[in-house]
C-alpha positions in Angstrom: 34.4 -23.6 -58.1 31.1 -22.6 -59.7 28.8 -20.3 -57.7 25.2 -21.4 -57.7 22.4 -19.0 -56.6 18.9 -20.3 -56.0 16.4 -17.5 -56.5 13.4 -19.5 -55.4 10.1 -20.4 -57.1 9.2 -18.9 -60.5 6.3 -19.7 -62.9 2.6 -19.9 -62.9 1.4 -23.3 -63.9 -1.6 -25.1 -65.3 -2.4 -28.3 -63.5 -3.5 -31.3 -65.6 -6.7 -33.1 -65.1 -6.7 -34.8 -61.7 -4.0 -32.5 -60.4 -4.3 -30.4 -57.3 -3.3 -26.9 -56.3 -1.6 -25.9 -53.1 -3.9 -25.9 -50.1 -3.1 -24.4 -46.8 -0.4 -21.8 -46.1 2.1 -24.4 -45.0 1.7 -26.6 -48.1 4.6 -26.5 -50.5 3.9 -25.3 -54.0 3.2 -28.0 -56.6 6.0 -26.5 -58.8 9.4 -25.5 -57.6 11.7 -23.4 -59.9 15.3 -22.8 -59.2 17.0 -19.8 -60.9 20.8 -20.3 -61.2 22.8 -17.2 -62.1 26.2 -17.8 -63.8 27.9 -15.4 -61.4 27.2 -12.4 -59.1 29.1 -9.8 -61.0 28.7 -8.9 -64.7 30.4 -6.4 -67.0 28.4 -3.6 -68.6 27.0 -4.9 -71.9 27.6 -8.5 -71.0 24.8 -11.1 -71.1 23.3 -11.7 -67.7 22.7 -15.4 -68.0 20.6 -17.6 -65.8 19.0 -21.0 -66.0 15.5 -21.7 -64.9 14.8 -25.2 -63.7 11.2 -26.2 -63.0 10.5 -29.3 -60.9 7.2 -31.0 -60.4 7.0 -31.6 -56.6 3.6 -33.4 -56.7 2.6 -37.0 -57.2 0.6 -36.2 -60.3 1.5 -35.0 -63.8 1.7 -31.2 -64.2 1.7 -29.1 -67.3 4.2 -26.2 -67.3 5.7 -23.7 -69.7 9.0 -21.8 -69.5 8.4 -19.8 -72.7 6.6 -16.7 -71.5 8.8 -14.2 -69.8 6.7 -11.0 -70.0 5.7 -9.2 -66.8 2.0 -9.1 -67.8 1.8 -12.8 -68.7 -0.2 -15.1 -66.4 2.2 -17.9 -66.9 5.4 -16.4 -65.5 6.5 -13.8 -63.0 9.9 -12.2 -62.8 10.8 -9.1 -60.9 14.1 -7.0 -61.2 14.8 -3.9 -59.1 17.8 -1.6 -58.9 19.7 -0.5 -55.7 16.9 1.9 -54.8 14.2 -0.8 -55.1 12.8 0.9 -58.2 11.5 -1.7 -60.8 13.8 -2.0 -63.8 12.2 -1.2 -67.1 11.2 -4.2 -69.1 12.5 -4.1 -72.7 11.6 -7.6 -74.0 8.7 -8.6 -76.2 5.2 -7.6 -75.4 2.6 -9.9 -73.9 0.9 -10.6 -77.3 4.2 -11.9 -78.7 4.0 -15.1 -76.7 1.1 -16.6 -78.6 1.7 -20.4 -79.1 2.9 -21.2 -75.6 4.9 -24.4 -75.5 3.7 -26.5 -72.7 5.5 -29.5 -71.3 4.0 -32.3 -69.2 6.2 -33.2 -66.2 5.7 -36.4 -64.2 6.3 -36.5 -60.5 9.9 -35.3 -59.7 10.6 -34.5 -63.4 12.3 -31.2 -64.4 12.3 -28.8 -67.3 14.9 -26.1 -67.8 15.6 -23.0 -70.0 18.5 -20.5 -70.3 17.6 -16.8 -70.2 19.5 -13.7 -70.8 18.2 -11.2 -68.2 19.9 -8.3 -69.9 17.8 -9.0 -73.0 14.6 -8.6 -71.0 15.4 -5.7 -68.7 17.2 -2.3 -69.1 20.4 -2.8 -67.2 22.5 -0.4 -69.1 23.5 1.5 -65.9 26.4 0.1 -63.7 25.1 -0.7 -60.2 23.6 -3.3 -57.9 20.4 -5.1 -58.9 18.1 -7.7 -57.3 16.0 -10.4 -58.9 13.1 -12.3 -57.5 10.9 -15.0 -59.0 7.6 -16.3 -57.9 5.0 -18.9 -58.9 1.2 -18.5 -59.1 -1.0 -21.5 -58.4 -4.7 -20.8 -58.7 -5.2 -17.6 -56.6 -2.0 -18.2 -54.5 1.5 -16.9 -55.1 4.7 -18.5 -53.8 7.6 -16.1 -53.6 11.3 -16.8 -53.8 14.0 -14.8 -52.0 15.5 -11.7 -53.5 19.0 -12.4 -54.9 21.6 -9.7 -55.5 24.0 -9.2 -58.4 26.0 -6.3 -59.7 26.8 -4.8 -63.2 30.1 -3.0 -63.3 32.0 -1.0 -66.0 34.5 -3.4 -67.6 37.7 -3.0 -69.6 37.6 -0.1 -72.0 38.8 -0.6 -75.6 38.1 3.0 -76.6 37.2 6.2 -74.6 36.7 9.8 -75.7 35.3 12.8 -73.7 33.8 16.0 -74.8 32.5 19.0 -72.8 29.3 20.5 -74.1 27.7 23.8 -73.2 24.0 24.4 -73.9 22.8 28.0 -74.1 19.5 28.4 -72.1 17.4 31.4 -71.0 18.1 30.5 -67.3 21.8 30.3 -68.0 24.3 27.9 -69.7 24.1 24.2 -68.9 27.4 22.3 -69.0 27.8 18.6 -69.2 30.5 16.1 -69.9 29.8 13.3 -72.5 31.8 10.3 -73.3 31.9 7.7 -76.1 33.1 4.4 -74.5 33.6 1.0 -76.1 33.8 -1.9 -73.6 35.8 -5.0 -74.5 33.6 -8.1 -74.2 34.4 -11.7 -75.1 31.6 -11.9 -77.7 32.0 -8.5 -79.3 32.8 -5.0 -78.1 29.8 -2.8 -77.0 29.6 1.0 -77.5 28.0 3.2 -74.9 27.2 7.0 -74.7 27.7 8.4 -71.2 26.4 11.8 -70.0 27.4 13.5 -66.7 25.4 16.7 -65.9 23.9 18.7 -63.1 20.1 19.4 -63.0 18.5 21.2 -60.1 21.7 20.9 -58.1 21.6 17.1 -58.6 24.5 15.3 -60.3 23.3 12.7 -62.8 25.1 10.0 -64.8 23.2 8.4 -67.7 24.2 5.7 -70.1 22.8 4.8 -73.5 23.7 1.5 -75.1 24.5 2.0 -78.8 25.5 -1.2 -80.5 27.9 -4.1 -80.8 30.7 -2.7 -82.9 33.4 -3.7 -85.3 36.6 -3.6 -83.3 38.6 -3.0 -86.5 37.1 0.4 -87.0 37.5 3.2 -84.5 34.3 5.0 -83.5 34.1 8.8 -83.9 32.6 11.6 -81.9 32.6 15.2 -83.0 31.0 18.5 -81.8 29.5 20.9 -84.3 29.2 24.7 -84.1 25.6 24.4 -82.6 26.8 22.4 -79.7 25.4 19.1 -80.9 27.3 15.9 -80.5 27.7 13.5 -83.5 28.7 9.9 -83.1 29.4 7.3 -85.8 30.1 3.7 -85.1 30.4 0.6 -87.3 28.2 -2.4 -86.4 29.8 -5.7 -85.9 29.3 -7.5 -89.2 27.4 -10.7 -89.3 29.6 -13.9 -89.6 29.1 -16.2 -92.6 27.2 -18.7 -90.4 24.9 -15.9 -89.1 24.2 -14.8 -92.7 23.4 -18.3 -93.7 21.1 -18.8 -90.8 19.1 -15.6 -91.3 19.0 -16.0 -95.1 17.1 -19.2 -94.7 14.2 -17.3 -93.1 14.7 -14.2 -95.4 16.3 -15.4 -98.6 15.4 -12.1 -100.4 17.3 -10.1 -97.9 20.7 -11.8 -98.3 22.1 -8.7 -100.0 21.2 -6.6 -97.0 22.6 -9.2 -94.6 26.0 -9.1 -96.3 26.4 -5.3 -96.0 28.6 -3.5 -93.5 26.4 -1.1 -91.4 27.2 2.3 -89.9 25.1 4.0 -87.3 24.9 7.8 -86.9 23.6 9.4 -83.7 23.1 13.1 -82.9 22.1 14.9 -79.8 18.9 17.0 -79.7 19.6 20.7 -79.5 16.8 21.1 -76.9 18.0 18.8 -74.2 21.2 17.0 -75.3 19.6 13.6 -75.4 21.3 11.3 -78.0 19.0 10.1 -80.8 19.3 7.5 -83.5 19.6 9.4 -86.9 20.6 6.9 -89.6 21.6 3.3 -90.3 23.5 3.0 -93.6 24.7 -0.2 -95.2 27.7 -0.4 -97.6 28.6 -3.4 -99.7 31.3 -5.5 -98.0 33.2 -6.1 -101.2 33.7 -2.3 -101.8 35.8 -2.0 -98.7 34.4 1.6 -98.3 33.6 3.1 -94.9 31.8 6.1 -93.5 33.5 8.8 -91.4 32.5 12.1 -89.7 34.1 15.3 -91.1 33.8 18.9 -89.8 33.5 21.7 -92.4 35.3 25.0 -92.0 31.9 26.5 -91.0 31.6 24.1 -88.1 29.1 21.7 -89.5 29.6 17.9 -89.1 29.0 15.9 -92.3 29.2 12.1 -93.0 31.6 11.3 -95.9 32.1 8.0 -97.7 35.8 6.9 -98.1 37.3 4.3 -100.4 39.6 1.7 -99.0 42.4 3.7 -100.7 41.6 6.7 -98.5 39.9 8.7 -101.2 37.1 11.0 -100.0 34.0 10.4 -102.1 32.1 13.3 -100.5 29.0 13.6 -98.5 27.0 10.5 -97.9 24.5 9.8 -99.3 25.2 11.5 -102.6 21.8 13.3 -102.7 22.7 15.1 -99.5 25.5 17.1 -101.1 23.3 20.1 -101.7 21.5 19.8 -98.3 24.2 21.3 -96.2 24.7 17.8 -94.7 21.6 18.0 -92.7 20.8 14.2 -92.7 18.4 14.3 -89.8 15.3 13.4 -91.9 16.9 10.2 -93.1 15.1 7.1 -91.7 16.6 3.7 -90.9 17.6 2.2 -94.2 14.8 -0.5 -94.2 12.2 -1.5 -91.7 13.1 -5.1 -92.6 16.8 -4.6 -92.3 18.8 -6.8 -89.9 19.2 -3.9 -87.4 15.5 -3.0 -87.5 14.6 -6.6 -86.8 17.1 -6.8 -84.0 15.5 -3.8 -82.4 12.1 -5.5 -82.3 13.3 -8.5 -80.3 15.0 -8.8 -76.9 18.7 -8.0 -77.0 20.9 -11.1 -76.9 18.1 -13.6 -77.0 17.1 -16.0 -74.3 
């Protein structure tokens, strides 16, 4: 049996000529929007899918748009809070990205619908309980729906590795436990970095979503002699259909789309926060891959390996004389698939 959750009204609307706004506190809103969640419990890294259904409850035509989902947009309103009622950080597109609003005209009783991935719009990378509420604005009035609860839980693990880290500080050493975890999901596995530490006598657990990863290659996590954590994961490669679809819009980037990409992360020495350091692409046909390697001196380097297992040395080749300090390396290209992915909501809507 499918569970249906109605989260109340959602959407600001523009009433067409001859239309009327709600009048009186007891008058129903001229637009009713039902929000239907697929379920009440989602796995960490999983899409949190919902369907918005807007219904014209008046006797006149009404113009409505389901396109704009930004908190600052006048045309929609969506609120998400965590278990402590703290607003969840919005990570979707900015308000100026919704230029070209697609409006629909609904006759009396007609409906419009749209599917949305809530996880692509809000930062829900922490397991826990969340609440979502939607509301509609008509003229100067707002019509609120009820808060609806759902939960994000840690799912089945496909990979897990723990490391204990000690940071030397003037006020005394700081110890924390960090983990590299890959959660198995139906679409593709998702890698997370987890920190557990004590700050001012308060225990804190923090998660950082890394990427959808290639399940055929095992991720790596190593600790260097300076106490910095290094992580290397292989991104899930694009399928042939995904390459064809994206190449239609960016035909000159087909060579980049066909590469296999590896992501390197390293913690900051100052506070242990994990930072993106490099995104490197290798030709698929080469069969080569990147791996972390620790030198006898305790440094951590990135090496390129052939499919035969032959170590080709430090990657990239120009880094061989730089003591493997690759921190200045930027993302391979601002127009690369990964860079473009970072500019838009995760998972789409």
